[in-house]
C-alpha positions in Angstrom: 103.1 130.9 140.5 105.0 134.2 140.6 106.1 136.4 137.6 109.7 135.7 138.6 109.2 132.0 138.4 107.4 132.3 135.0 110.1 134.6 133.7 112.8 132.0 134.6 110.9 129.2 133.0 110.3 131.2 129.8 114.0 131.9 129.6 114.8 128.2 129.9 112.3 127.4 127.1 113.8 130.1 124.9 117.5 129.3 125.6 117.2 125.5 125.9 119.3 125.4 129.0 119.3 126.6 132.6 122.9 128.0 132.2 122.0 130.2 129.2 118.7 131.2 130.8 120.6 132.4 133.9 123.1 134.4 131.7 120.2 136.0 129.8 118.4 137.0 133.1 121.7 138.0 134.7 121.1 135.8 137.7 122.8 132.6 139.1 122.0 129.1 137.8 120.9 128.1 141.3 118.4 130.9 141.3 116.8 129.7 138.0 116.9 126.1 139.3 115.1 127.2 142.5 112.3 128.9 140.5 111.9 125.8 138.3 111.8 123.6 141.3 109.1 125.7 142.9 107.0 125.5 139.8 107.4 121.7 139.6 106.3 121.4 143.2 103.3 123.6 142.8 102.1 122.2 139.5 103.0 118.6 140.3 104.7 118.2 136.9 108.4 117.6 136.0 108.0 120.1 133.2 111.2 119.0 131.4 114.2 116.7 131.7 117.7 116.9 130.4 118.7 114.6 127.5 121.8 114.1 125.3 120.2 116.4 122.7 119.1 119.1 125.2 115.8 119.5 127.1 112.8 117.3 126.7 109.5 118.9 127.8 106.5 117.1 129.2 103.0 117.8 127.7 102.4 119.9 130.8 105.7 121.7 130.4 104.8 122.6 126.8 101.5 123.9 127.9 103.1 126.0 130.6 105.6 127.4 128.1 102.8 129.0 126.0 100.8 130.1 129.1 103.9 131.7 130.7 104.5 134.0 127.7 100.8 135.0 127.7 100.7 135.7 131.5 103.9 137.7 131.4 102.6 139.7 128.4 99.4 140.4 130.3 101.4 141.5 133.3 103.4 144.0 131.1 100.3 145.4 129.4 98.5 145.7 132.7 101.3 147.8 134.1 101.2 150.0 131.1 97.5 150.3 131.1 97.3 151.2 134.8 100.0 153.8 134.4 98.3 155.3 131.3 94.9 155.2 132.9 96.3 157.1 135.9 97.3 159.8 133.6 94.0 159.7 131.7 95.6 158.2 128.5 95.4 155.0 126.5 98.3 153.3 124.7 98.0 151.5 121.4 101.1 149.5 120.4 101.5 148.8 116.7 103.9 146.4 115.2 104.7 146.8 111.5 106.8 145.4 108.8 109.7 147.7 107.8 108.2 148.5 104.4 104.9 149.5 105.9 106.5 151.3 108.8 108.6 153.5 106.6 106.1 154.4 103.8 102.6 154.0 105.0 102.5 154.0 108.8 103.2 157.8 109.3 100.1 158.9 107.5 97.9 156.2 108.9 98.9 156.7 112.5 99.0 160.5 112.4 95.4 160.5 111.1 94.2 157.9 113.4 95.8 159.4 116.5 94.4 162.8 115.7 90.9 161.3 116.2 91.4 160.7 119.9 92.9 163.2 122.2 93.6 160.6 124.9 95.4 158.1 122.7 99.2 157.5 122.4 100.3 155.2 119.6 103.7 153.4 119.8 105.1 151.9 116.6 107.8 149.2 116.5 109.3 147.6 113.4 109.1 143.8 113.5 109.8 140.8 111.4 106.4 139.7 109.9 107.2 136.2 111.1 107.0 137.3 114.7 103.6 139.0 114.4 101.4 136.2 115.7 103.8 135.5 118.6 104.0 139.1 119.6 100.2 139.4 119.6 99.7 136.3 121.7 102.4 137.5 124.1 100.7 140.9 124.1 103.8 142.8 123.4 101.8 144.5 120.7 98.1 145.2 120.2 97.9 145.1 116.4 100.3 144.2 113.6 100.2 145.5 110.0 102.1 144.0 107.2 102.2 140.6 105.3 99.6 138.1 106.5 100.7 134.9 108.3 101.5 131.9 106.1 99.0 129.7 108.0 95.8 131.0 109.7 95.8 131.1 113.5 92.4 130.8 115.3 93.8 133.2 118.0 94.3 136.0 115.5 92.0 137.9 113.3 93.5 138.9 109.9 91.9 141.6 107.7 93.1 143.1 104.4 94.1 146.7 104.8 95.6 148.0 101.5 96.6 146.7 98.1 100.0 147.8 96.9 102.4 147.2 94.0 106.2 146.7 94.2 108.1 147.7 91.0 111.7 147.6 89.9 113.3 151.0 89.2 116.8 152.3 88.2 118.4 155.6 87.4 117.9 157.0 83.9 121.5 156.2 82.9 121.2 152.5 83.8 122.1 150.2 80.9 118.7 148.5 81.0 116.7 151.8 81.2 114.0 151.9 78.5 114.1 148.1 77.9 112.0 145.2 79.1 114.7 143.2 80.9 114.6 139.4 80.9 114.5 137.3 84.0 118.3 136.6 83.7 119.1 140.3 83.2 117.3 141.2 86.4 118.8 138.4 88.3 122.3 139.6 87.3 121.9 143.2 88.5 123.1 144.7 91.7 120.0 145.0 93.9 119.8 148.0 96.2 117.3 147.1 99.0 115.8 148.4 102.2 115.6 146.4 105.4 112.4 144.5 104.3 114.6 142.4 102.0 116.1 140.7 105.2 112.6 139.7 106.5 111.3 136.2 106.1 108.1 137.3 104.4 106.8 140.2 102.4 106.5 141.5 98.8 110.2 142.3 98.3 111.6 139.0 99.7 109.0 137.2 97.5 110.1 139.2 94.4 113.7 138.4 95.1 113.0 134.7 95.5 110.9 134.6 92.3 113.7 136.2 90.3 116.3 134.0 92.0 118.5 136.9 92.9 121.6 135.5 94.7 122.7 136.9 98.0 125.9 138.4 96.7 123.9 140.6 94.3 121.9 142.1 97.2 122.9 145.2 99.1 120.7 146.1 102.0 120.5 149.7 103.3 119.2 151.2 106.6 116.1 152.4 104.8 114.2 151.9 101.6 114.6 155.6 100.8 118.4 155.3 101.0 118.3 152.4 98.5 116.2 154.4 96.1 118.7 157.3 96.3 121.5 154.9 95.4 119.5 153.7 92.4 119.1 157.2 91.2 122.9 157.5 91.1 123.0 154.5 88.7 124.5 152.0 91.2 122.0 149.3 90.6 118.3 148.5 90.5 115.8 148.8 93.4 112.5 147.3 94.4 110.1 150.0 95.5 106.5 150.8 96.3 104.9 152.1 93.1 103.1 155.0 94.8 106.3 156.2 96.5 108.4 156.4 93.3 105.7 157.6 90.9 106.7 161.3 91.3 110.4 160.5 90.6 109.5 158.4 87.6 107.4 161.3 86.2 110.3 163.7 86.7 112.7 161.4 84.9 114.8 160.8 88.0 114.0 157.1 87.9 113.0 154.7 85.2 110.4 151.9 86.0 111.0 148.6 84.2 108.2 147.0 82.4 107.4 143.3 82.0 106.0 140.4 84.0 109.2 139.9 86.0 109.5 143.5 87.2 106.4 144.0 89.4 104.5 142.2 92.1 101.1 143.0 93.6 100.5 142.3 97.3 98.2 143.2 100.2 99.0 144.5 103.6 96.9 143.0 106.4 96.0 144.0 109.9 96.3 141.4 112.6 94.6 141.5 116.0 93.7 139.0 118.7 90.4 137.3 117.9 88.8 138.3 121.2 85.2 139.2 121.8 84.0 141.9 124.1 84.3 145.6 124.2 85.8 147.1 120.9 89.5 148.1 121.5 91.6 150.8 119.9 93.4 148.0 118.0 90.1 146.7 116.5 89.2 150.3 115.6 92.5 150.8 113.9 92.1 147.5 112.0 88.7 148.7 110.7 89.9 152.2 110.0 93.0 151.1 108.1 90.9 149.8 105.1 88.8 152.9 104.7 89.4 155.2 101.6 90.5 158.1 103.9 93.1 155.9 105.6 94.4 154.5 102.4 94.8 158.1 101.0 96.7 159.0 104.1 99.0 156.0 103.8 99.8 156.8 100.2 100.2 160.6 100.6 101.1 161.0 104.2 99.8 163.7 106.4 102.9 165.9 106.8 104.1 164.2 109.9 107.1 165.9 111.5 110.4 164.1 111.0 111.0 164.2 114.7 108.0 162.1 115.3 108.8 159.3 112.9 112.2 157.9 112.2 112.3 154.5 110.4 115.8 153.8 111.7 114.5 154.0 115.3 112.9 150.8 116.7 110.0 152.5 118.5 108.2 155.7 117.7 105.5 157.3 119.8 102.6 159.5 118.6 100.5 161.3 121.2 
């Protein structure tokens, strides 16, 4: 089996057709069919067949689908590791939910990276629903954010930090100083960061619990931008309590009280459950739950704005 053959097969699995796989890979359909034919011959398995409803995979084809992504991920990480080793450096790839990436990751990663002179840390913002898949495919080394809905034996999940999401608004908001009812909160214009569009996390959970309709939700490029709009009295916002506490003390924001206006959750670190030599990912997972790391996540470490931009998909610390 060659990486090119596996890449063609993975594209067929993802797209559900040879034609769409060829378009995604920017090659001809005949080239994809050739690679699939070579795999079938080498493995002695049909892998899949065409049906009226799409593709039907054999048991062997399903097994190859999972192995192909793992093998391709291993190839990619090997290329990166060999390149980094040649330069005397290590690379740690961190995937994080948007809420964690914007507010807690800068302090944690800056502090952790400062402990090792030969370590580069790359941060990418990902949907929590893709954490386990990204780890298994080895496109990231560690994920930090909401835990998976169902435990996976291939992944080790550890609690990292407890946090609280609260509902805030500008001091001139009509509900300021009151304990709003569930219906009053549901009827507000909600100013939200990108985490509201994720499939999991504290803010999506809060919105579902309140039953906030989609047409009452406005999603901004960052959570900080949503908070700024709330200060101007244009709606209510869901925010991390430790990030808005200074603005509440100054009177720039008002925090609502009541059982409906807050939610406590826990960020978790996820790594592959592999035995052997401790990795930088395992060390970060351990370090993330220490008091020093939690303090850095809450207060930050003065990271330069040029080194962390939540609107950018990937950020690199070195």
